[in-house]
C-alpha positions in Angstrom: 0.1 0.0 0.1 0.9 3.6 -0.8 -0.4 7.0 -0.6 -0.5 10.0 -2.7 -1.8 13.1 -1.9 -5.0 14.4 -3.2 -5.3 14.1 -6.8 -5.1 17.5 -8.3 -5.1 16.7 -12.0 -7.6 18.4 -14.2 -9.4 21.7 -14.5 -12.5 22.9 -12.1 -15.3 20.8 -11.7 -18.9 20.7 -10.3 -18.5 16.7 -10.6 -16.4 14.6 -7.6 -12.7 13.4 -9.2 -13.2 9.5 -9.5 -10.2 7.7 -10.1 -12.1 6.0 -13.1 -11.1 9.7 -15.1 -7.9 9.8 -16.9 -5.2 12.0 -14.8 -2.4 11.8 -17.7 -2.7 15.4 -18.3 -1.2 16.9 -14.6 -1.4 20.6 -14.6 1.8 21.1 -12.2 4.9 19.1 -11.0 3.5 17.8 -7.5 0.3 15.6 -9.3 2.8 14.9 -12.3 4.9 13.0 -8.9 1.7 11.1 -7.7 0.8 9.9 -11.3 4.5 8.5 -11.7 4.2 6.8 -8.3 1.3 5.0 -9.4 2.7 3.9 -12.6 5.6 2.6 -10.7 3.4 0.5 -8.2 1.1 -1.0 -10.6 4.4 -2.2 -12.8 5.5 -3.5 -9.4 1.9 -5.6 -9.3 2.0 -6.2 -12.9 5.6 -8.3 -13.0 5.3 -9.5 -9.7 2.1 -10.2 -8.8 2.5 -7.8 -5.5 -0.9 -6.3 -4.5 -0.8 -2.9 -5.0 -3.6 -0.4 -3.4 -3.0 3.2 -3.9 -4.7 5.9 -1.6 -5.2 9.2 -3.0 -5.4 11.4 -0.1 -7.7 15.0 -0.3 -7.1 18.0 2.0 -5.6 16.3 5.3 -6.1 18.6 8.2 -5.3 18.4 12.1 -3.3 18.2 15.1 0.1 17.7 14.1 0.0 19.1 10.8 3.1 19.7 8.6 4.1 23.6 9.0 4.4 24.2 5.5 1.1 23.7 5.6 -2.3 25.7 4.8 -3.9 25.5 7.9 -0.9 25.9 10.0 0.2 29.0 8.1 -2.8 30.1 8.7 -2.9 29.7 12.1 0.3 31.1 12.8 -0.5 34.3 10.6 -4.0 34.9 11.9 -2.6 35.2 16.0 0.4 37.2 15.6 -1.7 39.9 13.4 0.3 39.3 10.1 -1.9 39.2 6.8 -2.5 35.7 5.2 -2.2 35.1 1.6 -5.2 34.0 -0.2 -4.7 33.2 -3.5 -7.9 32.6 -6.5 -9.2 35.6 -4.2 -10.6 33.2 -1.8 -12.7 31.2 -4.4 -10.8 28.0 -4.3 -12.8 25.4 -2.9 -11.1 22.1 -0.9 -12.3 18.8 -0.2 -11.2 19.1 3.7 -10.9 15.9 5.0 -9.9 15.5 8.7 -6.9 12.8 9.7 -9.0 11.1 12.3 -11.1 9.9 8.7 -8.0 9.9 6.4 -6.4 6.8 9.3 -10.4 5.3 9.5 -9.6 4.7 5.3 -6.9 3.7 5.4 -7.0 0.9 8.3 -10.4 0.0 6.5 -8.5 -0.9 3.5 -5.3 -2.8 4.9 -7.8 -5.4 5.6 -8.8 -5.4 1.4 -6.0 -6.5 -0.3 -6.2 -5.3 -3.9 -7.1 -7.9 -6.5 -6.9 -8.1 -10.3 -10.1 -7.5 -12.2 -11.0 -9.8 -14.2 -13.0 -7.5 -16.6 -10.6 -5.2 -17.1 -10.2 -4.1 -20.6 -7.2 -2.7 -22.6 -9.6 -1.1 -25.1 -11.8 0.8 -22.3 -8.8 0.9 -19.3 -10.0 1.5 -15.8 -7.2 3.5 -14.6 -8.2 2.3 -11.0 -8.1 -0.9 -11.5 -6.1 -3.9 -13.8 -5.6 -7.2 -14.6 -2.8 -7.3 -12.0 -3.6 -7.2 -8.3 -3.7 -2.9 -8.1 -6.3 -0.7 -7.0 -6.8 3.1 -6.5 -9.1 4.7 -3.6 -10.0 8.4 -3.1 -10.1 9.1 1.1 -11.4 12.3 1.0 -14.6 14.0 2.9 -16.8 14.1 -0.3 -18.1 17.6 1.0 -16.3 20.7 -0.5 -16.1 23.5 1.4 -14.9 27.3 0.0 -11.8 28.3 1.8 -13.5 31.4 3.2 -15.5 29.4 5.1 -12.3 27.4 6.4 -10.5 30.4 7.3 -13.7 32.1 9.2 -13.7 29.0 11.4 -10.3 29.5 12.5 -11.4 33.1 13.4 -13.9 31.8 15.2 -11.8 29.6 17.0 -8.9 31.7 17.1 -10.5 34.8 18.4 -9.2 37.0 15.6 -9.9 38.4 12.4 -7.6 37.2 9.9 -5.7 40.1 7.7 -6.1 38.7 4.1 -4.4 39.8 1.1 -6.2 38.4 -1.7 -4.0 37.3 -4.5 -4.7 35.3 -8.0 -4.8 32.2 -8.8 -1.3 30.8 -8.5 0.0 28.6 -11.5 -0.5 24.9 -11.5 -3.5 25.1 -9.2 -7.3 23.9 -9.4 -10.2 26.1 -8.4 -11.7 22.9 -6.4 -11.1 20.1 -5.6 -13.9 17.0 -4.5 -13.1 13.1 -4.1 -15.6 11.0 -4.9 -15.3 7.9 -2.9 -18.2 5.6 -3.8 -15.5 2.2 -4.6 -14.1 3.0 -1.2 -17.9 3.2 0.3 -18.4 -0.2 -1.4 -15.6 -2.4 -0.5 -15.1 -1.2 2.7 -17.8 0.3 3.9 -15.7 3.9 4.5 -17.9 7.1 5.7 -16.3 10.2 6.6 -17.7 11.5 9.9 -15.8 14.8 10.8 -17.5 17.6 10.0 -15.8 21.0 9.4 -16.8 22.5 12.2 -15.4 19.9 14.5 -12.6 19.2 12.2 -11.3 22.9 12.4 -12.7 23.2 16.6 -10.6 20.2 17.0 -7.5 21.4 15.5 -7.8 24.9 16.8 -7.7 23.4 20.3 -4.3 21.6 19.8 -2.6 24.2 18.2 -3.6 26.1 21.2 -2.3 23.5 23.6 0.9 22.9 21.2 2.0 26.1 21.4 0.9 27.6 24.3 
């Protein structure tokens, strides 16, 4: 099993990103490295019959987040009274997924070993499966949230208003992410349970305690 962070490969869509979608035209090096990882994993599955499960995480947040990730940067700058860079003028939507829901998805897939897909057709290939023992899943909340709403919840929890530096969208970024998790629900009964309000509140509580 291996993990690759959110499958940000395409352009804006109102439909969730499915593992059945083709992702051969990444818009930045970040998703290109993720797709490369999936391709190499499939090769090992094909050559050596090694069952491989790939997990695409969507905008993970929560306690013990990396310091270079947006929630950590936002929290630090809000408390310090420093401007927060908000790209795409705040019009992003992200499928924010609380860490507990990510862990639940990982644990459930550990007991569900990838198998070959006997119906796989090279003429109409399913990117998420193969004749080799290989499977790709999305792990996300399946409920995109506006970036401004996420910042608003941080402001409420931290008790301070953010100074927002509104900027255009960065090259290689996409407006929205939205995870289709139907396969994960069907195969292992995955169901994200943490609302954005609960998740941000838990993150802020941890942040205040850890950084005093």
